TIKOL-734309 format. One record per residue (C-alpha): x, y, z negated; residue in three letters; residue number from 1; chain. Coordinates in pm, 1 decimal. Layout:
N
<ronu px="X" py="Y" pz="Z" rest="ALA" nr="NUM" kette="A"/>
...
//
This chain:
252
<ronu px="-0.1" py="0.2" pz="0.1" rest="UNK" nr="1" kette="A"/>
<ronu px="110.6" py="355.7" pz="61.7" rest="UNK" nr="2" kette="A"/>
<ronu px="86.9" py="647.4" pz="-178.8" rest="UNK" nr="3" kette="A"/>
<ronu px="-225.4" py="760.9" pz="9.1" rest="UNK" nr="4" kette="A"/>
<ronu px="-402.0" py="434.0" pz="-70.5" rest="UNK" nr="5" kette="A"/>
<ronu px="-399.3" py="323.9" pz="293.7" rest="UNK" nr="6" kette="A"/>
<ronu px="-293.6" py="-25.7" pz="394.9" rest="UNK" nr="7" kette="A"/>
<ronu px="20.8" py="-86.5" pz="596.2" rest="UNK" nr="8" kette="A"/>
<ronu px="53.3" py="-314.1" pz="895.0" rest="UNK" nr="9" kette="A"/>
<ronu px="187.5" py="-659.3" pz="816.5" rest="UNK" nr="10" kette="A"/>
<ronu px="551.2" py="-713.0" pz="923.3" rest="UNK" nr="11" kette="A"/>
<ronu px="502.2" py="-1037.1" pz="1117.1" rest="UNK" nr="12" kette="A"/>
<ronu px="479.7" py="-1038.0" pz="1498.4" rest="UNK" nr="13" kette="A"/>
<ronu px="139.8" py="-1110.0" pz="1654.6" rest="UNK" nr="14" kette="A"/>
<ronu px="-7.0" py="-1138.4" pz="2004.0" rest="UNK" nr="15" kette="A"/>
<ronu px="-352.8" py="-991.5" pz="2062.3" rest="UNK" nr="16" kette="A"/>
<ronu px="-573.4" py="-1002.7" pz="2370.2" rest="UNK" nr="17" kette="A"/>
<ronu px="-741.2" py="-662.5" pz="2380.3" rest="UNK" nr="18" kette="A"/>
<ronu px="-1085.6" py="-569.1" pz="2511.8" rest="UNK" nr="19" kette="A"/>
<ronu px="-947.2" py="-488.1" pz="2856.6" rest="UNK" nr="20" kette="A"/>
<ronu px="-781.8" py="-826.3" pz="2894.4" rest="UNK" nr="21" kette="A"/>
<ronu px="-423.1" py="-721.3" pz="2821.8" rest="UNK" nr="22" kette="A"/>
<ronu px="-206.7" py="-934.9" pz="2594.0" rest="UNK" nr="23" kette="A"/>
<ronu px="-32.4" py="-704.0" pz="2349.7" rest="UNK" nr="24" kette="A"/>
<ronu px="283.9" py="-811.2" pz="2168.2" rest="UNK" nr="25" kette="A"/>
<ronu px="366.1" py="-503.0" pz="1964.8" rest="UNK" nr="26" kette="A"/>
<ronu px="716.8" py="-511.4" pz="1822.1" rest="UNK" nr="27" kette="A"/>
<ronu px="620.8" py="-202.1" pz="1620.6" rest="UNK" nr="28" kette="A"/>
<ronu px="286.4" py="-101.6" pz="1473.2" rest="UNK" nr="29" kette="A"/>
<ronu px="223.3" py="259.0" pz="1372.6" rest="UNK" nr="30" kette="A"/>
<ronu px="385.2" py="574.3" pz="1505.8" rest="UNK" nr="31" kette="A"/>
<ronu px="599.8" py="770.2" pz="1261.2" rest="UNK" nr="32" kette="A"/>
<ronu px="739.9" py="1008.5" pz="1521.8" rest="UNK" nr="33" kette="A"/>
<ronu px="412.3" py="1085.1" pz="1698.1" rest="UNK" nr="34" kette="A"/>
<ronu px="215.9" py="1147.6" pz="1378.9" rest="UNK" nr="35" kette="A"/>
<ronu px="493.0" py="1359.5" pz="1228.5" rest="UNK" nr="36" kette="A"/>
<ronu px="504.0" py="1581.9" pz="1534.0" rest="UNK" nr="37" kette="A"/>
<ronu px="128.4" py="1582.8" pz="1585.7" rest="UNK" nr="38" kette="A"/>
<ronu px="-29.8" py="1520.0" pz="1243.9" rest="UNK" nr="39" kette="A"/>
<ronu px="-376.1" py="1625.2" pz="1358.9" rest="UNK" nr="40" kette="A"/>
<ronu px="-481.3" py="1306.7" pz="1539.3" rest="UNK" nr="41" kette="A"/>
<ronu px="-153.5" py="1215.4" pz="1706.7" rest="UNK" nr="42" kette="A"/>
<ronu px="-62.4" py="1297.2" pz="2067.7" rest="UNK" nr="43" kette="A"/>
<ronu px="-307.5" py="1540.7" pz="2229.8" rest="UNK" nr="44" kette="A"/>
<ronu px="-511.6" py="1510.8" pz="1908.2" rest="UNK" nr="45" kette="A"/>
<ronu px="-669.5" py="1198.0" pz="2054.9" rest="UNK" nr="46" kette="A"/>
<ronu px="-445.0" py="896.9" pz="1986.4" rest="UNK" nr="47" kette="A"/>
<ronu px="-680.9" py="599.0" pz="2018.7" rest="UNK" nr="48" kette="A"/>
<ronu px="-448.3" py="373.0" pz="1817.3" rest="UNK" nr="49" kette="A"/>
<ronu px="-447.6" py="625.6" pz="1532.4" rest="UNK" nr="50" kette="A"/>
<ronu px="-828.3" py="645.0" pz="1540.8" rest="UNK" nr="51" kette="A"/>
<ronu px="-860.5" py="265.6" pz="1518.8" rest="UNK" nr="52" kette="A"/>
<ronu px="-608.0" py="246.5" pz="1234.8" rest="UNK" nr="53" kette="A"/>
<ronu px="-780.8" py="528.5" pz="1047.6" rest="UNK" nr="54" kette="A"/>
<ronu px="-1116.4" py="353.0" pz="1085.5" rest="UNK" nr="55" kette="A"/>
<ronu px="-976.5" py="44.5" pz="913.6" rest="UNK" nr="56" kette="A"/>
<ronu px="-786.7" py="235.3" pz="645.3" rest="UNK" nr="57" kette="A"/>
<ronu px="-440.9" py="161.9" pz="788.2" rest="UNK" nr="58" kette="A"/>
<ronu px="-148.8" py="403.2" pz="752.6" rest="UNK" nr="59" kette="A"/>
<ronu px="-62.3" py="470.2" pz="1117.5" rest="UNK" nr="60" kette="A"/>
<ronu px="202.3" py="726.5" pz="1022.1" rest="UNK" nr="61" kette="A"/>
<ronu px="430.8" py="450.8" pz="893.6" rest="UNK" nr="62" kette="A"/>
<ronu px="602.0" py="253.0" pz="1168.1" rest="UNK" nr="63" kette="A"/>
<ronu px="635.2" py="-115.4" pz="1078.4" rest="UNK" nr="64" kette="A"/>
<ronu px="867.7" py="-346.3" pz="1269.1" rest="UNK" nr="65" kette="A"/>
<ronu px="693.0" py="-674.2" pz="1352.7" rest="UNK" nr="66" kette="A"/>
<ronu px="949.4" py="-947.0" pz="1298.2" rest="UNK" nr="67" kette="A"/>
<ronu px="970.7" py="-1299.9" pz="1445.7" rest="UNK" nr="68" kette="A"/>
<ronu px="911.9" py="-1500.8" pz="1129.8" rest="UNK" nr="69" kette="A"/>
<ronu px="913.7" py="-1868.8" pz="1219.3" rest="UNK" nr="70" kette="A"/>
<ronu px="542.5" py="-1955.1" pz="1193.4" rest="UNK" nr="71" kette="A"/>
<ronu px="424.2" py="-1621.4" pz="1332.9" rest="UNK" nr="72" kette="A"/>
<ronu px="661.9" py="-1632.8" pz="1627.5" rest="UNK" nr="73" kette="A"/>
<ronu px="568.9" py="-1991.5" pz="1716.7" rest="UNK" nr="74" kette="A"/>
<ronu px="203.4" py="-1883.9" pz="1747.6" rest="UNK" nr="75" kette="A"/>
<ronu px="300.3" py="-1581.1" pz="1955.1" rest="UNK" nr="76" kette="A"/>
<ronu px="526.2" py="-1781.8" pz="2184.9" rest="UNK" nr="77" kette="A"/>
<ronu px="255.0" py="-2031.2" pz="2281.9" rest="UNK" nr="78" kette="A"/>
<ronu px="-9.6" py="-1760.0" pz="2311.5" rest="UNK" nr="79" kette="A"/>
<ronu px="212.3" py="-1570.3" pz="2556.4" rest="UNK" nr="80" kette="A"/>
<ronu px="309.7" py="-1887.4" pz="2740.5" rest="UNK" nr="81" kette="A"/>
<ronu px="-54.5" py="-1995.7" pz="2783.6" rest="UNK" nr="82" kette="A"/>
<ronu px="-178.3" py="-1649.5" pz="2884.3" rest="UNK" nr="83" kette="A"/>
<ronu px="-338.5" py="-1648.9" pz="3229.1" rest="UNK" nr="84" kette="A"/>
<ronu px="-141.8" py="-1345.5" pz="3344.5" rest="UNK" nr="85" kette="A"/>
<ronu px="228.8" py="-1335.6" pz="3424.4" rest="UNK" nr="86" kette="A"/>
<ronu px="310.7" py="-1051.6" pz="3183.8" rest="UNK" nr="87" kette="A"/>
<ronu px="254.3" py="-917.5" pz="2833.9" rest="UNK" nr="88" kette="A"/>
<ronu px="265.3" py="-560.3" pz="2702.5" rest="UNK" nr="89" kette="A"/>
<ronu px="485.3" py="-419.0" pz="2428.3" rest="UNK" nr="90" kette="A"/>
<ronu px="368.2" py="-81.3" pz="2294.6" rest="UNK" nr="91" kette="A"/>
<ronu px="-6.3" py="-45.9" pz="2236.5" rest="UNK" nr="92" kette="A"/>
<ronu px="-57.6" py="45.2" pz="1871.7" rest="UNK" nr="93" kette="A"/>
<ronu px="295.9" py="165.1" pz="1809.3" rest="UNK" nr="94" kette="A"/>
<ronu px="597.9" py="279.8" pz="2004.3" rest="UNK" nr="95" kette="A"/>
<ronu px="872.0" py="16.3" pz="2054.5" rest="UNK" nr="96" kette="A"/>
<ronu px="1135.2" py="292.4" pz="2051.7" rest="UNK" nr="97" kette="A"/>
<ronu px="1107.0" py="301.7" pz="1671.4" rest="UNK" nr="98" kette="A"/>
<ronu px="1304.5" py="-25.6" pz="1667.3" rest="UNK" nr="99" kette="A"/>
<ronu px="1473.1" py="-103.1" pz="1998.7" rest="UNK" nr="100" kette="A"/>
<ronu px="1679.8" py="-382.1" pz="1840.6" rest="UNK" nr="101" kette="A"/>
<ronu px="1371.0" py="-573.3" pz="1734.4" rest="UNK" nr="102" kette="A"/>
<ronu px="1199.7" py="-501.4" pz="2067.3" rest="UNK" nr="103" kette="A"/>
<ronu px="1485.4" py="-645.7" pz="2269.1" rest="UNK" nr="104" kette="A"/>
<ronu px="1517.6" py="-943.2" pz="2030.5" rest="UNK" nr="105" kette="A"/>
<ronu px="1148.6" py="-1032.2" pz="2063.5" rest="UNK" nr="106" kette="A"/>
<ronu px="1158.3" py="-1002.2" pz="2443.8" rest="UNK" nr="107" kette="A"/>
<ronu px="1465.4" py="-1224.2" pz="2458.8" rest="UNK" nr="108" kette="A"/>
<ronu px="1299.1" py="-1484.2" pz="2235.5" rest="UNK" nr="109" kette="A"/>
<ronu px="994.4" py="-1484.8" pz="2466.4" rest="UNK" nr="110" kette="A"/>
<ronu px="1204.5" py="-1543.8" pz="2779.8" rest="UNK" nr="111" kette="A"/>
<ronu px="1112.8" py="-1911.5" pz="2769.6" rest="UNK" nr="112" kette="A"/>
<ronu px="746.2" py="-1829.2" pz="2829.7" rest="UNK" nr="113" kette="A"/>
<ronu px="828.6" py="-1722.5" pz="3184.8" rest="UNK" nr="114" kette="A"/>
<ronu px="629.9" py="-1401.6" pz="3134.9" rest="UNK" nr="115" kette="A"/>
<ronu px="741.8" py="-1043.6" pz="3212.7" rest="UNK" nr="116" kette="A"/>
<ronu px="761.7" py="-790.7" pz="2928.4" rest="UNK" nr="117" kette="A"/>
<ronu px="602.7" py="-452.7" pz="3009.6" rest="UNK" nr="118" kette="A"/>
<ronu px="742.2" py="-194.2" pz="2768.6" rest="UNK" nr="119" kette="A"/>
<ronu px="524.7" py="114.4" pz="2712.7" rest="UNK" nr="120" kette="A"/>
<ronu px="703.0" py="399.9" pz="2535.6" rest="UNK" nr="121" kette="A"/>
<ronu px="728.7" py="773.7" pz="2491.7" rest="UNK" nr="122" kette="A"/>
<ronu px="1101.5" py="736.7" pz="2416.7" rest="UNK" nr="123" kette="A"/>
<ronu px="1085.9" py="904.1" pz="2077.5" rest="UNK" nr="124" kette="A"/>
<ronu px="1420.4" py="732.7" pz="2022.2" rest="UNK" nr="125" kette="A"/>
<ronu px="1658.1" py="693.3" pz="2317.2" rest="UNK" nr="126" kette="A"/>
<ronu px="1729.7" py="336.7" pz="2411.2" rest="UNK" nr="127" kette="A"/>
<ronu px="2095.1" py="227.6" pz="2412.4" rest="UNK" nr="128" kette="A"/>
<ronu px="2262.2" py="127.1" pz="2739.5" rest="UNK" nr="129" kette="A"/>
<ronu px="2326.2" py="-219.0" pz="2596.0" rest="UNK" nr="130" kette="A"/>
<ronu px="1955.3" py="-265.2" pz="2531.6" rest="UNK" nr="131" kette="A"/>
<ronu px="1873.4" py="-154.2" pz="2885.6" rest="UNK" nr="132" kette="A"/>
<ronu px="2115.2" py="-413.6" pz="3019.8" rest="UNK" nr="133" kette="A"/>
<ronu px="1943.7" py="-684.5" pz="2813.4" rest="UNK" nr="134" kette="A"/>
<ronu px="1595.9" py="-583.7" pz="2933.4" rest="UNK" nr="135" kette="A"/>
<ronu px="1719.1" py="-563.8" pz="3292.6" rest="UNK" nr="136" kette="A"/>
<ronu px="1835.6" py="-925.6" pz="3268.3" rest="UNK" nr="137" kette="A"/>
<ronu px="1489.1" py="-1020.7" pz="3143.7" rest="UNK" nr="138" kette="A"/>
<ronu px="1319.4" py="-851.3" pz="3439.3" rest="UNK" nr="139" kette="A"/>
<ronu px="1132.3" py="-610.1" pz="3213.6" rest="UNK" nr="140" kette="A"/>
<ronu px="913.7" py="-328.1" pz="3345.4" rest="UNK" nr="141" kette="A"/>
<ronu px="905.5" py="11.5" pz="3175.4" rest="UNK" nr="142" kette="A"/>
<ronu px="603.5" py="239.8" pz="3154.1" rest="UNK" nr="143" kette="A"/>
<ronu px="715.7" py="583.1" pz="3034.9" rest="UNK" nr="144" kette="A"/>
<ronu px="410.0" py="751.2" pz="2884.7" rest="UNK" nr="145" kette="A"/>
<ronu px="387.9" py="1122.7" pz="2965.9" rest="UNK" nr="146" kette="A"/>
<ronu px="131.0" py="1393.1" pz="3044.3" rest="UNK" nr="147" kette="A"/>
<ronu px="93.6" py="1741.0" pz="3182.1" rest="UNK" nr="148" kette="A"/>
<ronu px="-16.1" py="1830.8" pz="2829.1" rest="UNK" nr="149" kette="A"/>
<ronu px="330.9" py="1751.7" pz="2694.0" rest="UNK" nr="150" kette="A"/>
<ronu px="569.9" py="2033.2" pz="2610.3" rest="UNK" nr="151" kette="A"/>
<ronu px="840.9" py="2124.9" pz="2860.2" rest="UNK" nr="152" kette="A"/>
<ronu px="1104.9" py="1964.3" pz="2637.5" rest="UNK" nr="153" kette="A"/>
<ronu px="902.9" py="1642.2" pz="2608.2" rest="UNK" nr="154" kette="A"/>
<ronu px="855.2" py="1622.1" pz="2984.4" rest="UNK" nr="155" kette="A"/>
<ronu px="1226.4" py="1688.0" pz="3042.0" rest="UNK" nr="156" kette="A"/>
<ronu px="1325.3" py="1416.7" pz="2793.0" rest="UNK" nr="157" kette="A"/>
<ronu px="1078.9" py="1156.6" pz="2915.3" rest="UNK" nr="158" kette="A"/>
<ronu px="1149.4" py="1202.9" pz="3282.4" rest="UNK" nr="159" kette="A"/>
<ronu px="1522.6" py="1181.5" pz="3207.6" rest="UNK" nr="160" kette="A"/>
<ronu px="1464.5" py="850.4" pz="3030.7" rest="UNK" nr="161" kette="A"/>
<ronu px="1246.0" py="735.2" pz="3320.5" rest="UNK" nr="162" kette="A"/>
<ronu px="1545.0" py="797.5" pz="3547.3" rest="UNK" nr="163" kette="A"/>
<ronu px="1786.0" py="623.3" pz="3307.4" rest="UNK" nr="164" kette="A"/>
<ronu px="1570.6" py="313.9" pz="3305.6" rest="UNK" nr="165" kette="A"/>
<ronu px="1551.9" py="314.1" pz="3686.5" rest="UNK" nr="166" kette="A"/>
<ronu px="1928.7" py="362.4" pz="3714.1" rest="UNK" nr="167" kette="A"/>
<ronu px="1973.1" py="56.9" pz="3491.2" rest="UNK" nr="168" kette="A"/>
<ronu px="1807.2" py="-157.0" pz="3759.5" rest="UNK" nr="169" kette="A"/>
<ronu px="1473.2" py="-184.9" pz="3580.6" rest="UNK" nr="170" kette="A"/>
<ronu px="1135.2" py="-118.0" pz="3745.4" rest="UNK" nr="171" kette="A"/>
<ronu px="1052.2" py="223.5" pz="3599.8" rest="UNK" nr="172" kette="A"/>
<ronu px="705.6" py="372.7" pz="3618.5" rest="UNK" nr="173" kette="A"/>
<ronu px="551.6" py="690.2" pz="3480.9" rest="UNK" nr="174" kette="A"/>
<ronu px="230.6" py="620.3" pz="3291.7" rest="UNK" nr="175" kette="A"/>
<ronu px="66.4" py="962.0" pz="3325.4" rest="UNK" nr="176" kette="A"/>
<ronu px="-220.4" py="1061.6" pz="3097.1" rest="UNK" nr="177" kette="A"/>
<ronu px="-416.8" py="1273.5" pz="3344.1" rest="UNK" nr="178" kette="A"/>
<ronu px="-688.0" py="1536.3" pz="3322.2" rest="UNK" nr="179" kette="A"/>
<ronu px="-914.9" py="1746.4" pz="3535.0" rest="UNK" nr="180" kette="A"/>
<ronu px="-810.5" py="2087.3" pz="3411.9" rest="UNK" nr="181" kette="A"/>
<ronu px="-996.6" py="2416.5" pz="3396.1" rest="UNK" nr="182" kette="A"/>
<ronu px="-869.2" py="2761.1" pz="3495.2" rest="UNK" nr="183" kette="A"/>
<ronu px="-716.1" py="2902.4" pz="3177.4" rest="UNK" nr="184" kette="A"/>
<ronu px="-344.5" py="2981.7" pz="3162.5" rest="UNK" nr="185" kette="A"/>
<ronu px="-286.9" py="2667.0" pz="2950.9" rest="UNK" nr="186" kette="A"/>
<ronu px="-489.4" py="2452.2" pz="3191.2" rest="UNK" nr="187" kette="A"/>
<ronu px="-312.7" py="2581.0" pz="3501.9" rest="UNK" nr="188" kette="A"/>
<ronu px="27.3" py="2512.4" pz="3340.6" rest="UNK" nr="189" kette="A"/>
<ronu px="-79.5" py="2158.3" pz="3254.4" rest="UNK" nr="190" kette="A"/>
<ronu px="-208.5" py="2103.3" pz="3607.9" rest="UNK" nr="191" kette="A"/>
<ronu px="125.4" py="2224.1" pz="3746.7" rest="UNK" nr="192" kette="A"/>
<ronu px="306.3" py="1982.0" pz="3515.8" rest="UNK" nr="193" kette="A"/>
<ronu px="76.8" py="1699.8" pz="3623.2" rest="UNK" nr="194" kette="A"/>
<ronu px="144.0" py="1764.9" pz="3991.3" rest="UNK" nr="195" kette="A"/>
<ronu px="516.2" py="1763.6" pz="3919.5" rest="UNK" nr="196" kette="A"/>
<ronu px="492.7" py="1426.0" pz="3744.4" rest="UNK" nr="197" kette="A"/>
<ronu px="299.4" py="1284.1" pz="4040.0" rest="UNK" nr="198" kette="A"/>
<ronu px="588.9" py="1379.4" pz="4267.5" rest="UNK" nr="199" kette="A"/>
<ronu px="849.1" py="1171.6" pz="4083.1" rest="UNK" nr="200" kette="A"/>
<ronu px="771.4" py="822.6" pz="4208.6" rest="UNK" nr="201" kette="A"/>
<ronu px="550.2" py="530.6" pz="4113.8" rest="UNK" nr="202" kette="A"/>
<ronu px="286.8" py="628.0" pz="3858.3" rest="UNK" nr="203" kette="A"/>
<ronu px="0.1" py="473.8" pz="3666.7" rest="UNK" nr="204" kette="A"/>
<ronu px="-287.8" py="720.7" pz="3649.8" rest="UNK" nr="205" kette="A"/>
<ronu px="-450.6" py="703.0" pz="3304.9" rest="UNK" nr="206" kette="A"/>
<ronu px="-750.4" py="935.8" pz="3265.9" rest="UNK" nr="207" kette="A"/>
<ronu px="-782.8" py="1118.1" pz="2934.3" rest="UNK" nr="208" kette="A"/>
<ronu px="-1077.0" py="1024.0" pz="2709.8" rest="UNK" nr="209" kette="A"/>
<ronu px="-1121.9" py="1307.0" pz="2458.7" rest="UNK" nr="210" kette="A"/>
<ronu px="-1382.1" py="1321.5" pz="2185.2" rest="UNK" nr="211" kette="A"/>
<ronu px="-1694.6" py="1525.3" pz="2257.8" rest="UNK" nr="212" kette="A"/>
<ronu px="-1587.1" py="1785.9" pz="2003.2" rest="UNK" nr="213" kette="A"/>
<ronu px="-1235.1" py="1826.7" pz="2142.3" rest="UNK" nr="214" kette="A"/>
<ronu px="-1157.4" py="2198.1" pz="2140.7" rest="UNK" nr="215" kette="A"/>
<ronu px="-1002.1" py="2186.0" pz="2487.7" rest="UNK" nr="216" kette="A"/>
<ronu px="-1322.9" py="2031.4" pz="2623.0" rest="UNK" nr="217" kette="A"/>
<ronu px="-1545.3" py="2278.9" pz="2442.5" rest="UNK" nr="218" kette="A"/>
<ronu px="-1354.9" py="2581.8" pz="2576.5" rest="UNK" nr="219" kette="A"/>
<ronu px="-1331.1" py="2445.4" pz="2931.7" rest="UNK" nr="220" kette="A"/>
<ronu px="-956.1" py="2379.8" pz="2941.5" rest="UNK" nr="221" kette="A"/>
<ronu px="-1029.3" py="2013.6" pz="3010.8" rest="UNK" nr="222" kette="A"/>
<ronu px="-1324.3" py="1909.0" pz="3225.5" rest="UNK" nr="223" kette="A"/>
<ronu px="-1499.3" py="1578.3" pz="3155.4" rest="UNK" nr="224" kette="A"/>
<ronu px="-1772.9" py="1376.2" pz="3326.4" rest="UNK" nr="225" kette="A"/>
<ronu px="-2093.3" py="1243.1" pz="3172.7" rest="UNK" nr="226" kette="A"/>
<ronu px="-1897.9" py="958.9" pz="3010.3" rest="UNK" nr="227" kette="A"/>
<ronu px="-1658.5" py="1209.0" pz="2852.8" rest="UNK" nr="228" kette="A"/>
<ronu px="-1368.2" py="1098.2" pz="3069.8" rest="UNK" nr="229" kette="A"/>
<ronu px="-1146.7" py="1361.5" pz="3230.5" rest="UNK" nr="230" kette="A"/>
<ronu px="-1109.0" py="1236.1" pz="3587.7" rest="UNK" nr="231" kette="A"/>
<ronu px="-909.7" py="1451.0" pz="3826.0" rest="UNK" nr="232" kette="A"/>
<ronu px="-999.9" py="1200.4" pz="4100.0" rest="UNK" nr="233" kette="A"/>
<ronu px="-1330.9" py="1018.1" pz="4129.1" rest="UNK" nr="234" kette="A"/>
<ronu px="-1178.5" py="681.6" pz="4221.2" rest="UNK" nr="235" kette="A"/>
<ronu px="-940.1" py="640.0" pz="3925.4" rest="UNK" nr="236" kette="A"/>
<ronu px="-973.9" py="297.9" pz="3764.1" rest="UNK" nr="237" kette="A"/>
<ronu px="-1131.6" py="305.8" pz="3418.0" rest="UNK" nr="238" kette="A"/>
<ronu px="-1237.9" py="-59.0" pz="3379.3" rest="UNK" nr="239" kette="A"/>
<ronu px="-1078.0" py="-382.0" pz="3267.6" rest="UNK" nr="240" kette="A"/>
<ronu px="-747.3" py="-540.9" pz="3361.7" rest="UNK" nr="241" kette="A"/>
<ronu px="-919.1" py="-780.4" pz="3605.9" rest="UNK" nr="242" kette="A"/>
<ronu px="-996.7" py="-504.8" pz="3856.9" rest="UNK" nr="243" kette="A"/>
<ronu px="-705.2" py="-273.2" pz="3780.9" rest="UNK" nr="244" kette="A"/>
<ronu px="-490.4" py="-190.7" pz="4088.0" rest="UNK" nr="245" kette="A"/>
<ronu px="-175.3" py="-141.0" pz="3875.5" rest="UNK" nr="246" kette="A"/>
<ronu px="-177.8" py="-407.5" pz="3603.2" rest="UNK" nr="247" kette="A"/>
<ronu px="64.5" py="-202.4" pz="3393.0" rest="UNK" nr="248" kette="A"/>
<ronu px="298.1" py="-163.5" pz="3693.4" rest="UNK" nr="249" kette="A"/>
<ronu px="342.1" py="-532.0" pz="3772.4" rest="UNK" nr="250" kette="A"/>
<ronu px="176.3" py="-478.1" pz="4112.9" rest="UNK" nr="251" kette="A"/>
<ronu px="352.8" py="-152.6" pz="4202.0" rest="UNK" nr="252" kette="A"/>
//
């Protein structure tokens, strides 16, 4: 338990099939860096993982490394091996950059499943060259999470890491949280950033799903549809993994 009375994530590795059909093997749960920088709801004030954790009384601000204890890892290994898809995702309810050593170790241990690790990260902590070499040998795919709503320094850092990953011989993709923006100065700057990110190579277009009371929605900075999704293009995929054209970058 934490001093706030909230529960902490358990430290044993797990594999979970989420509602969209993606098998998540989070090497880290919780997001210390994101919640420290953006204490009011996490990134963009709308971190879905934070909302879920908060709903269940879990301390999302504490990052917990999920370790390969013998019994837990055995269950994870066979769940990954028997999964119908050829890949699993690392980085859903926590950023793997909090513990790159554990992330690489887990991916190496899962090599025998024959499945591809897809690492989703905001690069709060820079990955070492040695870790990149290990993940390159495993055939990993990186999704660097970024958005036009990020600060200039965040965009500069994340795109630089996107390039580093690519230079290491790893498939490197920008996972862009996108919006249909309004016409305010803030919105126009975000739209400019978004267009820039689109110009950098392969991307996964992830439409923003703000709450109905989001201040940027209420003042018109972000435009949403009737389902409260901010879609800058009408044909962006918002459904399950089965019909997704990207599959976390494995098809790009």
